VMD Tcl script that draws the C-alpha trace (Angstrom):
set ca {
  {105.88 127.72 99.97}
  {103.46 130.40 99.00}
  {101.18 131.20 96.64}
  {103.40 133.64 95.11}
  {106.15 130.75 94.49}
  {106.38 130.07 90.85}
  {103.99 128.88 88.59}
  {104.35 125.10 87.57}
  {102.45 124.32 84.37}
  {101.62 120.57 82.28}
  {99.43 118.47 84.91}
  {95.90 117.55 83.38}
  {94.64 116.05 87.16}
  {95.06 112.41 88.10}
  {96.29 109.59 86.15}
  {96.10 106.82 89.23}
  {96.95 106.38 93.17}
  {98.74 102.63 93.74}
  {98.12 100.74 96.46}
  {101.19 98.56 98.15}
  {100.04 95.31 98.85}
  {102.13 92.22 100.37}
  {100.61 89.63 98.40}
  {99.16 90.80 94.87}
  {97.40 87.18 94.40}
  {95.41 87.76 97.80}
  {94.48 91.71 96.98}
  {93.63 90.55 93.97}
  {90.79 88.45 95.40}
  {89.70 91.25 98.12}
  {89.63 94.04 95.34}
  {86.92 91.25 93.27}
  {85.13 90.47 96.33}
  {84.74 94.61 96.98}
  {83.28 94.28 93.05}
  {85.79 95.49 90.90}
  {86.43 94.04 87.70}
  {90.58 93.49 87.76}
  {93.13 93.44 84.48}
  {95.54 91.05 84.20}
  {98.64 90.75 85.98}
  {101.16 92.97 84.81}
  {104.97 92.67 85.28}
  {106.87 95.88 85.08}
  {110.24 95.39 83.11}
  {114.05 95.61 84.95}
  {111.65 95.66 88.21}
  {111.17 93.63 91.08}
  {107.06 94.44 90.74}
  {104.25 93.40 89.36}
  {100.44 94.70 89.61}
  {96.94 94.49 88.98}
  {95.11 97.48 87.46}
  {91.19 98.91 88.23}
  {90.57 100.69 85.75}
  {87.98 103.57 85.35}
  {88.13 106.07 82.83}
  {89.67 109.01 83.44}
  {91.86 107.15 85.92}
  {93.03 103.53 87.79}
  {93.83 101.94 91.19}
  {96.42 100.32 90.73}
  {97.77 97.39 93.64}
  {101.39 97.25 93.57}
  {103.81 94.30 94.64}
  {106.82 92.19 95.11}
  {107.36 89.57 92.86}
  {111.35 89.26 92.65}
  {112.99 91.46 96.18}
  {116.26 90.97 94.18}
  {115.55 93.13 91.97}
  {114.70 96.97 92.41}
  {111.65 97.33 94.21}
  {111.16 101.69 94.50}
  {110.88 101.61 98.26}
  {108.19 99.56 98.44}
  {109.99 96.98 100.30}
  {110.40 99.46 102.80}
  {107.17 100.83 103.03}
  {105.66 97.29 103.11}
  {107.38 96.84 106.62}
  {105.40 98.64 108.18}
  {101.89 98.46 106.52}
  {99.43 97.93 103.51}
  {97.66 101.00 102.07}
  {97.51 103.70 99.76}
  {101.30 104.40 98.36}
  {101.58 107.41 96.07}
  {100.01 108.68 93.28}
  {100.66 110.07 90.30}
  {99.39 112.85 87.71}
  {98.70 112.92 84.67}
  {100.40 115.52 81.78}
  {100.23 115.58 78.46}
  {104.09 115.96 77.91}
  {106.44 114.94 80.50}
  {109.36 116.86 78.44}
  {107.52 119.83 79.19}
  {106.32 119.35 82.59}
  {110.17 118.38 83.69}
  {111.25 121.84 81.60}
  {108.53 123.67 84.39}
  {109.61 122.03 87.36}
  {113.17 123.08 86.59}
  {112.77 126.27 85.74}
  {111.08 126.76 89.02}
  {114.63 125.73 91.05}
  {113.20 122.37 91.78}
  {115.59 119.36 90.77}
  {113.95 116.23 88.77}
  {114.22 112.88 88.00}
  {113.13 111.95 83.95}
  {111.59 111.69 81.88}
  {112.29 108.07 82.22}
  {111.30 105.79 80.18}
  {109.32 102.19 81.83}
  {107.61 99.37 79.89}
  {105.25 96.93 81.65}
  {103.71 93.31 80.15}
  {100.47 92.28 80.81}
  {99.57 88.71 80.72}
  {96.93 89.11 77.84}
  {94.48 86.58 76.74}
  {96.10 86.40 72.82}
  {99.15 86.70 73.91}
  {101.71 89.78 75.92}
  {100.76 93.38 75.83}
  {103.69 96.07 76.19}
  {102.40 99.07 77.38}
  {105.03 102.02 77.93}
  {105.48 105.34 79.80}
  {107.35 108.27 80.80}
  {107.75 109.11 84.51}
  {108.66 112.57 85.58}
  {109.99 112.01 89.70}
  {110.32 115.66 91.21}
  {111.53 116.01 94.27}
  {109.70 115.30 96.99}
  {109.49 118.61 98.85}
  {107.94 120.38 95.66}
  {104.76 117.94 96.05}
  {104.18 117.65 100.39}
  {102.37 115.15 102.01}
  {102.25 112.21 98.85}
  {104.58 110.69 97.04}
  {103.47 111.60 94.06}
  {105.30 111.36 90.43}
  {104.24 112.44 87.18}
  {103.48 109.93 83.77}
  {102.68 109.98 80.36}
  {100.83 106.52 78.86}
  {102.82 106.50 75.22}
  {100.62 103.36 74.76}
  {96.80 104.28 76.55}
  {94.85 102.13 74.35}
  {96.29 99.21 75.34}
  {95.52 100.16 79.23}
  {92.08 101.51 78.99}
  {90.15 98.43 77.24}
  {86.60 98.49 77.23}
  {86.15 95.14 78.86}
  {88.72 96.23 81.85}
  {86.02 99.87 82.60}
  {82.90 98.24 84.48}
  {82.75 96.93 87.70}
  {79.97 95.01 89.41}
  {80.21 97.41 92.44}
  {79.54 100.42 89.61}
  {82.12 102.64 90.37}
  {83.59 104.69 87.70}
  {86.27 106.66 88.65}
  {88.27 108.42 91.53}
  {87.31 110.95 93.69}
  {89.00 111.97 96.44}
  {92.02 110.88 98.30}
  {92.89 111.75 102.27}
  {95.96 112.64 103.14}
  {97.61 112.89 107.08}
  {99.71 115.58 107.37}
  {100.83 117.85 110.21}
  {99.83 121.13 108.58}
  {96.79 120.67 106.15}
  {96.57 124.46 105.22}
  {99.99 124.91 104.86}
  {100.75 121.54 102.51}
  {97.23 122.04 100.92}
  {98.52 125.99 99.21}
  {101.69 124.23 98.35}
  {99.33 122.54 95.21}
  {98.20 126.57 93.68}
  {101.59 126.17 92.20}
  {100.02 123.31 90.12}
  {95.96 123.86 89.96}
  {95.97 127.77 91.00}
  {94.91 129.59 94.05}
  {91.24 128.86 93.31}
  {91.56 125.12 93.71}
  {92.29 125.34 97.15}
  {89.46 124.99 99.79}
  {89.56 125.12 103.94}
  {87.09 124.01 105.57}
  {86.69 122.76 109.73}
  {89.57 120.28 109.91}
  {90.62 119.72 106.42}
  {92.43 121.78 103.58}
  {91.16 120.43 99.84}
  {92.71 120.75 96.38}
  {91.04 120.49 93.56}
  {93.31 118.84 90.97}
  {91.11 118.97 87.48}
  {87.78 117.12 89.23}
  {89.85 114.89 91.47}
  {90.26 116.05 95.10}
  {93.23 116.17 97.55}
  {92.09 116.47 100.92}
  {94.93 116.87 103.64}
  {93.84 116.67 107.38}
  {95.45 115.38 111.01}
  {95.79 112.49 112.64}
  {92.94 114.06 115.26}
  {90.22 114.97 112.65}
  {90.05 111.83 111.13}
  {87.25 110.47 112.98}
  {85.29 113.92 111.63}
  {86.55 113.13 107.88}
  {85.70 109.03 108.17}
  {82.70 109.21 110.67}
  {82.20 105.77 111.74}
  {85.21 104.27 111.48}
  {86.52 104.60 115.43}
  {90.23 105.30 115.94}
  {92.34 104.96 112.55}
  {95.35 103.72 113.49}
  {97.96 105.80 113.06}
  {101.14 106.09 110.96}
  {104.21 108.76 110.32}
  {103.53 111.48 109.02}
  {102.93 111.40 106.27}
  {100.35 109.15 105.06}
  {97.59 108.39 102.71}
  {94.74 107.12 104.64}
  {91.72 107.14 102.40}
  {90.25 106.59 98.68}
  {86.92 107.77 97.43}
  {85.36 106.45 94.70}
  {82.63 107.47 92.00}
  {79.38 105.29 91.95}
  {76.17 105.46 89.67}
  {74.09 104.53 92.05}
  {74.77 103.96 95.51}
  {72.07 102.10 96.82}
  {73.00 99.05 93.22}
  {76.47 99.52 94.98}
  {75.44 98.32 98.89}
  {73.51 95.86 97.34}
  {76.53 94.52 95.85}
  {78.47 94.58 98.71}
  {75.93 92.98 100.89}
  {75.72 89.80 98.85}
  {79.20 89.97 99.05}
  {79.32 90.29 102.62}
  {81.12 93.24 102.84}
  {81.19 95.15 106.03}
  {81.04 98.77 105.34}
  {78.64 101.50 106.60}
  {75.87 103.74 105.36}
  {77.10 107.85 105.95}
  {73.59 109.90 104.17}
  {71.95 109.01 101.27}
  {74.85 108.76 98.83}
  {77.96 107.36 101.02}
  {79.29 103.85 101.70}
  {82.55 103.43 103.97}
  {84.58 99.97 103.78}
  {86.51 100.37 107.29}
  {90.94 99.31 106.17}
  {90.48 96.09 107.42}
  {88.51 95.10 104.72}
  {90.52 97.05 101.66}
  {94.22 96.08 102.44}
  {94.50 99.13 105.03}
  {92.33 101.89 102.65}
  {89.64 103.47 104.09}
  {87.07 102.55 101.15}
  {84.69 105.21 100.36}
  {81.68 104.53 97.49}
  {79.70 108.25 96.84}
  {76.75 108.91 94.00}
  {78.50 111.35 91.84}
}
mol new
graphics top color blue
foreach p $ca { graphics top sphere $p radius 0.5 }
foreach p [lrange $ca 0 end-1] q [lrange $ca 1 end] { graphics top cylinder $p $q radius 0.2 }
display resetview
């Protein structure tokens, strides 16, 4: 795929990232201990999966687990056979039909838009957020397990009490994916975010996806991308290794994590790094924005 490939319009940035976990309640305890406010538990209608969400003003983290293995799990069961950790991401859009049409016009097969609902166990009764999902051919979004989502009821998901976190996190800044060819993989995303969005450095390539960055690197370079963590276990390529969050004050974040006895590494004046063993398989970084 070259930068001259047909451009595809409609992706507006990041909507959310997904972390696959084997036990939702254990994951809830882990991320609560890391200083996150966690939404009430949700359940996908007609699927065997449920979630807890960690909401920020413009995006969120979804902790995703299986509660009924006899129902459709969208291959989460296969993922969890080998590990927990970052499963994929959802790009945001303003018009699901237009996005699907743009992919199709570029010769890329898509499924959808499809309707999906989930229930949230609110204190005053159940809430029913609804979404429209577009699933392009995976080859169109290399290095990721990704799809596109349009929220039909955003007011049910982004509620003010859920947006503030004791650790000071305010949003998702960067996700690191491990691939065979970082530069070539990043270049594919110029179709969605423009050639000016691609930046290459020694050992990795970044894509600016509207304020959120995708970083593609190799297994050999992980010790440079995440200094201080030592060897990070290898997984079959491609796989998602780390997540960086913006915080308001890194010293306050460090003090909170220290009070929770969370082992983290300081990297310079404005970065903290939590080992994957303490974050359900995710290298979790906090950076002062």
